[in-house]
C-alpha positions as CSV (number, residue, x, y, z in Angstrom):
1,X,58.7,-2.9,40.4
2,X,57.3,-5.7,38.2
3,X,56.0,-5.0,34.7
4,X,53.2,-6.8,32.9
5,X,54.3,-8.9,29.9
6,X,51.5,-7.3,27.8
7,X,49.8,-3.9,27.6
8,X,46.4,-3.2,29.2
9,X,44.7,-2.8,25.8
10,X,45.6,-6.4,24.9
11,X,44.0,-7.6,28.1
12,X,40.9,-5.5,27.6
13,X,40.5,-6.9,24.0
14,X,41.0,-10.4,25.3
15,X,38.4,-9.9,28.0
16,X,35.9,-8.9,25.4
17,X,36.5,-12.1,23.5
18,X,36.4,-14.2,26.7
19,X,33.0,-12.6,27.6
20,X,31.6,-13.3,24.1
21,X,32.7,-16.9,24.4
22,X,31.5,-17.3,28.0
23,X,28.1,-15.8,27.1
24,X,27.4,-18.7,24.8
25,X,25.9,-22.0,25.9
26,X,26.1,-25.4,24.5
27,X,23.7,-26.3,21.7
28,X,20.9,-28.2,23.6
29,X,17.8,-27.5,21.7
30,X,17.7,-29.4,18.4
31,X,14.3,-28.0,17.4
32,X,13.5,-24.7,19.0
33,X,10.0,-24.7,17.4
34,X,7.8,-21.6,17.7
35,X,8.4,-18.5,15.6
36,X,11.2,-18.7,13.0
37,X,11.8,-15.0,13.3
38,X,13.2,-15.3,16.8
39,X,15.1,-18.5,16.3
40,X,18.1,-16.7,14.9
41,X,18.6,-14.7,18.2
42,X,18.7,-17.9,20.3
43,X,21.2,-19.5,17.8
44,X,23.7,-16.6,18.3
45,X,23.9,-17.5,22.0
46,X,24.6,-21.1,21.4
47,X,27.9,-22.6,20.4
48,X,28.0,-24.6,17.2
49,X,30.6,-26.7,15.5
50,X,31.4,-23.9,13.1
51,X,31.8,-21.3,15.8
52,X,35.4,-20.0,15.6
53,X,35.4,-17.7,18.6
54,X,36.5,-20.4,21.1
55,X,39.1,-21.7,18.7
56,X,40.4,-18.2,18.0
57,X,40.8,-17.3,21.7
58,X,42.5,-20.6,22.2
59,X,45.0,-20.0,19.4
60,X,45.7,-16.5,20.6
61,X,46.5,-17.6,24.1
62,X,48.6,-20.6,23.0
63,X,50.6,-18.4,20.7
64,X,51.7,-16.2,23.6
65,X,55.2,-16.8,25.0
66,X,55.6,-18.4,28.4
67,X,56.0,-15.1,30.3
68,X,52.7,-13.8,28.8
69,X,50.8,-17.0,29.6
70,X,52.1,-17.1,33.1
71,X,51.2,-13.4,33.5
72,X,47.7,-14.0,32.2
73,X,47.2,-16.7,34.8
74,X,48.7,-14.5,37.5
75,X,46.5,-11.7,36.5
76,X,43.5,-14.0,36.8
77,X,44.5,-15.2,40.2
78,X,45.1,-11.6,41.5
79,X,41.7,-10.6,40.2
80,X,40.1,-13.6,41.9
81,X,41.8,-12.6,45.2
82,X,44.2,-15.5,45.4
83,X,47.2,-13.1,45.5
84,X,48.0,-9.4,45.8
85,X,49.7,-7.2,43.2
86,X,52.7,-7.0,45.5
87,X,53.2,-10.7,45.0
88,X,53.4,-10.5,41.2
89,X,56.8,-12.2,40.8
90,X,55.8,-15.0,43.2
91,X,52.4,-15.4,41.5
92,X,53.9,-15.7,38.0
93,X,56.5,-18.1,39.3
94,X,53.7,-20.2,40.8
95,X,51.8,-20.1,37.5
96,X,54.9,-21.4,35.7
97,X,55.4,-24.1,38.3
98,X,51.8,-25.3,38.1
99,X,51.5,-25.1,34.3
100,X,50.1,-28.3,33.0
101,X,48.2,-28.5,29.8
102,X,46.8,-25.6,27.8
103,X,46.5,-22.2,29.6
104,X,43.5,-21.5,27.3
105,X,41.7,-24.6,28.5
106,X,42.3,-23.6,32.1
107,X,41.0,-20.1,31.6
108,X,38.1,-21.0,29.4
109,X,37.1,-23.5,32.2
110,X,36.7,-20.6,34.6
111,X,33.1,-19.1,34.4
112,X,34.1,-15.6,35.5
113,X,37.4,-15.4,33.6
114,X,36.6,-12.0,32.0
115,X,35.6,-10.4,35.3
116,X,38.7,-11.7,37.2
117,X,41.1,-10.6,34.4
118,X,39.6,-7.1,34.5
119,X,39.7,-7.0,38.3
120,X,43.3,-8.2,38.2
121,X,44.3,-5.6,35.6
122,X,42.7,-2.9,37.7
123,X,44.5,-4.0,40.8
124,X,47.8,-4.1,39.0
125,X,47.3,-0.6,37.5
126,X,46.3,0.8,41.0
127,X,49.5,-0.7,42.3
128,X,51.4,1.2,39.7
129,X,52.3,-1.4,37.2
130,X,51.6,-0.9,33.5
């Protein structure tokens, strides 16, 4: 039986950071106008040049070894329904074969990355992998 190249708590923490990054939107309002007391709330949901959360998650993923990066992509694909837990070895091999560019860029480009990673982890745990 296959084993995940990371533990479930690492994935859960990563999902929280993905969700925080994905909840933000690009800075598109140069002058929000209105009441200054509620401007700060809107600013927390917009990405700015000094926002480190996207850079931090990129650095974390890119510092993973190849097996962990391939496993992360495979977990995402399983959560999305592209593969089944029984196909773990084939799915990680396909992730390695198709690996081009930064894994973090690929995952951050997926709007539901946190949801699919969570779903993939749940499927793998139900299958009996830890």
